[in-house]
C-alpha positions, 0 to 999 in steps of 0.5 A, a space after each residue: 342282568 345289565 341293570 344289576 351289574 351296572 349298580 353292584 359295586 358295593 358303595 351305599 347308593 349303588 347297594 340301594 340301587 340293587 335292592 330297589 331292583 330286588 324290591 321291584 322283582 318281588 313286588 312286580 314280578 314274584 307276588 303276582 305269581 304267589 298263588 300259582 307258585 304255591 299251587 304248583 301250576 305248570 310254568 309258574 316257578 320257570 316263569 319266576 326263574 326267567 325274571 330272576 335270571 333276567 336281572 341276574 340274581 341267579 348267579 349274584 355272587 359270581 364275579 362279573 367276568 365270569 358272567 355273574 352280578 359281583 354282589 358281596 354277601 351282605 348286598 344278597 342277603 339285603 336282596 333275599 329279604 326284599 324279594 321275600 317281602 314281596 312275597 317270593 315265599 319259599 320259592 326264593 330258597 331256590 335262588 338262594 340255593 343256586 346263588 349259593 353255588 359261588 361260595 363253592 370252589 370255581 370248578 363248581 361255581 362255574 356250573 352256574 351258567 346263564 339262566 341255569 338253576 341248580 339245586 344245591 342239596 345239604 344232605 342230612 347230619 349222620 345223627 339225623 333220624 330220617 331215611 336220608 343218607 348218602 354214601 360216597 365211594 371213590 373208584 377208578 372211573 370217578 366218585 360214585 354216590 349211593 343213597 336217597 335224599 328227601 325232600 330236596 328243595 329246588 331239585 324238580 326241573 333243575 339243571 343239576 344238583 350239587 350234594 353238599 354231604 357233612 360228617 367224618 367224611 364231607 363230600 361236595 358232588 355235582 350231578 347234572 340232570 340226566 346223570 346215570 343213576 340219578 333219579 329226581 322225582 316230585 314230592 307230594 305237596 306239603 307245607 311250603 314245599 308246594 312253592 318250592 320245586 322240592 323232589 326226592 332224589 335217589 342215587 344209584 351208582 351215580 357217577 359225580 361229574 365234579 367231586 371235590 376231595 374230603 379236605 376241600 369239601 369241608 371248608 366248601 360245605 361250611 361256607 355254603 351252609 353258613 350262606 344258606 343259613 344267613 340267606 334263611 334268616 333274611 328271607 325269615 324277616 322278609 316273610 315276617 315283614 310282609 305278614 306284619 304289614 298285611 295284617 296292619 293293613 287289614 286291621 286298619 280296614 276291618 270295622 267291627 263294633 264301629 271301629 276299625 279293629 286296629 282299635 281293639 286292645 287284643 289286636 293291637 297287642 298282637 300287632 305290637 308283638 309283631 313289630 317287637 320281634 322285627 326289631 329284635 331280629 335285625 337284618 343279617 346283612 347289617 352285620 352279615 354272620 361271620 361264621 357258622 355259629 353266628 348264622 345258625 343263631 340268626 337262622 333260628 331267631 328269624 325262623 321263630 320270629 317269622 313263625 310267631 308273626 305269621 301265626 299272629 297275622 292268621 289270627 288278626 284275619 280271624 277266619 278269613 286268615 285260613 283262606 288261601 286268597 289272603 296270603 297270610 296262611 301261606 306265609 305261616 306254611 313258608 315260615 314254618 318250612 323255614 324251621 326245617 331248612 337247610 336243617 331241622 331247628 332241633 339240629 341247628 340247636 344241637 350244632 350250635 351248643 356243640 359249636 359253643 362248647 
């Protein structure tokens, strides 16, 4: 933590140092664990999380006086992109969700303790065609939550969950692990979920430790979701960068017809398309999305570009692109997951249209 906290003042040179720490974290600590994370090997996420906590990125947005690092949101977005480009993959979304707690009011932000991992779980919107629902009831003994959420990113093995509910009665509720009525069960691995500690959450008269009234919860929900979406955009760009770099390196090394395949027109066209997408989706940190609509648009564009870029990368690799060890097929699954989180892309597009009306 000291290495990061000493540099997080917001000046350009100091921001570069913070980003360099994130870059090294991704390349030297997380990338070597990429396959272990993706295969959900025991202890892999805990080991990666230990490295994240050691430099303080788990509480990046908290003020230094509160035990955090004091990063501004733009710096955090740059760091997320670099960590993703270092093959942090969708596992790094767990970091983003934890850091997003600092966008919530103090009584919830204080839950981010030294080395602790919380899962910030956005409940699906009321119109989502899924069985995931929550109902909140205020009783004399506290705020009680009933329902189910699946899959919940980062919940498996977490110290607690914070449920962010949307709709006519927004709710922000903190439930530590072990809360009576709270069950957290592992999901079957699918797509990028294998690296994201996703779990199925069941709530049966679970009493929240912290519950914000609807008036406060509405603003808190908007702030946290805006940060999640902007962070997902940064991660999508990082995934696309890594896919492009891997594909270009392979194209320069792979010889076919007596020349490296980078000289083949079809391959050059795909590599050029990747470069164009990267240029067309600049880092959100360069103009940190202000407001829900901008964050939604940035996340949609970055996720779609990441899916297209990683798909092209698999094709550049040819048959070997489907081999787990190359890493590009994992990137394609990671990118696809971004189209599903923190809400499916079709929901995000519908929300964006309503916000622009």
